[in-house]
Kinemage of the C-alpha trace (Angstrom):
@kinemage 1
@onewidth
@group {chain A} dominant
@subgroup {mainchain}
@vectorlist {calphas} color= white
{ca unk a 1} P -7.255 -18.127 -7.664
{ca unk a 2} L -7.581 -19.554 -4.139
{ca unk a 3} L -5.426 -22.669 -4.399
{ca unk a 4} L -3.781 -22.110 -1.043
{ca unk a 5} L -4.146 -19.734 1.859
{ca unk a 6} L -0.378 -19.476 2.423
{ca unk a 7} L 0.328 -16.400 0.200
{ca unk a 8} L -2.604 -14.514 1.765
{ca unk a 9} L -1.381 -15.359 5.256
{ca unk a 10} L 2.162 -14.374 4.297
{ca unk a 11} L 0.840 -11.028 3.013
{ca unk a 12} L -0.828 -10.399 6.375
{ca unk a 13} L 2.379 -11.307 8.222
{ca unk a 14} L 4.442 -9.014 5.974
{ca unk a 15} L 1.985 -6.180 6.642
{ca unk a 16} L 2.547 -6.684 10.368
{ca unk a 17} L 6.321 -6.806 9.815
{ca unk a 18} L 6.082 -3.508 7.920
{ca unk a 19} L 3.903 -1.759 10.503
{ca unk a 20} L 5.654 -2.997 13.645
{ca unk a 21} L 8.927 -1.046 13.270
{ca unk a 22} L 7.132 1.962 11.774
{ca unk a 23} L 5.261 2.452 15.061
{ca unk a 24} L 8.546 3.488 16.686
{ca unk a 25} L 8.664 6.591 14.459
{ca unk a 26} L 6.865 9.878 14.958
{ca unk a 27} L 3.458 9.936 13.224
{ca unk a 28} L 4.727 12.129 10.367
{ca unk a 29} L 7.833 9.990 9.872
{ca unk a 30} L 5.742 6.832 10.033
{ca unk a 31} L 3.523 8.063 7.201
{ca unk a 32} L 6.570 9.036 5.125
{ca unk a 33} L 8.061 5.579 5.746
{ca unk a 34} L 4.840 3.882 4.596
{ca unk a 35} L 4.777 6.132 1.524
{ca unk a 36} L 8.298 4.987 0.608
{ca unk a 37} L 7.227 1.350 1.011
{ca unk a 38} L 4.408 1.993 -1.482
{ca unk a 39} L 6.913 3.459 -3.952
{ca unk a 40} L 8.965 0.278 -3.702
{ca unk a 41} L 5.904 -1.923 -4.144
{ca unk a 42} L 4.748 -0.032 -7.252
{ca unk a 43} L 8.201 0.005 -8.849
{ca unk a 44} L 8.819 -3.659 -8.037
{ca unk a 45} L 5.759 -4.820 -9.926
{ca unk a 46} L 7.227 -3.653 -13.249
{ca unk a 47} L 10.086 -6.119 -12.780
{ca unk a 48} L 7.928 -9.245 -13.007
{ca unk a 49} L 6.714 -8.829 -16.601
{ca unk a 50} L 10.081 -7.329 -17.599
{ca unk a 51} L 11.906 -10.424 -16.350
{ca unk a 52} L 9.821 -12.689 -18.589
{ca unk a 53} L 9.904 -10.442 -21.662
{ca unk a 54} L 6.196 -9.569 -21.389
{ca unk a 55} L 6.343 -6.143 -23.061
{ca unk a 56} L 2.554 -5.630 -22.925
{ca unk a 57} L 2.657 -6.467 -19.208
{ca unk a 58} L 5.426 -3.918 -18.676
{ca unk a 59} L 3.218 -1.266 -20.276
{ca unk a 60} L 0.249 -2.267 -18.080
{ca unk a 61} L 2.413 -2.053 -14.979
{ca unk a 62} L 3.987 1.256 -16.050
{ca unk a 63} L 0.514 2.695 -16.575
{ca unk a 64} L -0.536 1.503 -13.133
{ca unk a 65} L 2.708 2.840 -11.659
{ca unk a 66} L 1.935 6.264 -13.159
{ca unk a 67} L -1.483 6.257 -11.465
{ca unk a 68} L 0.098 5.268 -8.144
{ca unk a 69} L 2.807 7.933 -8.557
{ca unk a 70} L 0.160 10.610 -9.104
{ca unk a 71} L -1.733 9.418 -6.059
{ca unk a 72} L 1.458 9.462 -3.998
{ca unk a 73} L 2.204 13.003 -5.161
{ca unk a 74} L -1.203 13.914 -3.776
{ca unk a 75} L -0.096 12.752 -0.340
{ca unk a 76} L 1.721 16.065 -0.021
{ca unk a 77} L -1.763 17.601 0.224
{ca unk a 78} L -3.595 14.796 2.028
{ca unk a 79} L -2.106 11.719 3.630
{ca unk a 80} L -5.550 10.131 3.238
{ca unk a 81} L -4.469 9.484 -0.330
{ca unk a 82} L -1.793 7.142 0.998
{ca unk a 83} L -4.451 4.810 2.389
{ca unk a 84} L -6.343 5.140 -0.894
{ca unk a 85} L -3.184 4.297 -2.861
{ca unk a 86} L -2.671 1.070 -0.914
{ca unk a 87} L -6.350 0.191 -1.303
{ca unk a 88} L -6.315 0.839 -5.071
{ca unk a 89} L -3.111 -1.170 -5.426
{ca unk a 90} L -4.938 -4.057 -3.734
{ca unk a 91} L -7.726 -3.655 -6.302
{ca unk a 92} L -5.092 -3.781 -9.072
{ca unk a 93} L -3.789 -7.036 -7.587
{ca unk a 94} L -7.303 -8.431 -7.383
{ca unk a 95} L -7.965 -7.448 -11.021
{ca unk a 96} L -4.923 -9.533 -11.977
{ca unk a 97} L -6.133 -12.490 -9.912
{ca unk a 98} L -9.539 -12.569 -11.617
{ca unk a 99} L -7.977 -12.263 -15.079
{ca unk a 100} L -8.760 -8.626 -15.896
{ca unk a 101} L -5.095 -7.643 -16.213
{ca unk a 102} L -3.115 -9.804 -18.670
{ca unk a 103} L 0.342 -9.486 -17.115
{ca unk a 104} L 2.897 -12.275 -16.864
{ca unk a 105} L 3.745 -12.428 -13.173
{ca unk a 106} L 3.489 -15.098 -10.499
{ca unk a 107} L 0.007 -15.456 -9.036
{ca unk a 108} L 1.407 -15.878 -5.533
{ca unk a 109} L 2.781 -12.321 -5.677
{ca unk a 110} L -0.636 -10.769 -6.128
{ca unk a 111} L -2.209 -13.202 -3.663
{ca unk a 112} L 0.349 -11.970 -1.139
{ca unk a 113} L -0.174 -8.301 -2.041
{ca unk a 114} L -3.960 -8.128 -1.688
{ca unk a 115} L -3.985 -8.604 2.110
{ca unk a 116} L -0.711 -6.687 2.455
{ca unk a 117} L -2.079 -3.640 0.623
{ca unk a 118} L -5.486 -3.691 2.280
{ca unk a 119} L -4.118 -4.199 5.792
{ca unk a 120} L -1.735 -1.276 5.293
{ca unk a 121} L -4.607 0.833 3.919
{ca unk a 122} L -6.637 -0.012 7.036
{ca unk a 123} L -3.713 0.734 9.352
{ca unk a 124} L -2.994 4.091 7.689
{ca unk a 125} L -6.696 4.985 7.946
{ca unk a 126} L -6.585 4.090 11.642
{ca unk a 127} L -3.428 6.149 12.127
{ca unk a 128} L -4.927 9.184 10.381
{ca unk a 129} L -8.118 8.898 12.443
{ca unk a 130} L -6.047 8.694 15.626
{ca unk a 131} L -4.061 11.789 14.587
{ca unk a 132} L -7.243 13.739 13.792
{ca unk a 133} L -8.704 12.877 17.176
{ca unk a 134} L -5.510 14.041 18.893
{ca unk a 135} L -5.393 17.406 17.076
{ca unk a 136} L -8.278 19.118 18.940
{ca unk a 137} L -6.904 17.957 22.302
{ca unk a 138} L -3.460 19.301 21.417
{ca unk a 139} L -4.962 22.652 20.393
{ca unk a 140} L -6.782 23.099 23.705
{ca unk a 141} L -4.882 25.039 26.373
{ca unk a 142} L -3.651 23.046 29.337
{ca unk a 143} L -5.717 23.555 32.484
{ca unk a 144} L -3.793 23.594 35.723
{ca unk a 145} L -5.473 22.094 38.826
């Protein structure tokens, strides 16, 4: 499970690479961008068991993808669900690493995804908190000196 730190470090670096350009977008666009990244992550995971002919693994991943899709649909109501989706995806990765999910995929992929998912969940939570703090200030009328 923890044979090398490299995939975990790479996951952290990829999280930074994902967040860095997204910060140039408006807050709403940034959240939509990060939602699209999550769609790609969820869809991509089905490819690993499919490429090895692991039909049971494909079904596991499709089931997980359905859960993530439902969570992402909920982001139309609350973007807090986006952070939750990344966090839960990290839990899914961790479940694979400890042997709870019998899917044929490279271990390094899930080792990479745990820090990636959880760092993005933390960043999105930070972003949402920052936006909530800015809302009352934006609603207050400007006071001229």
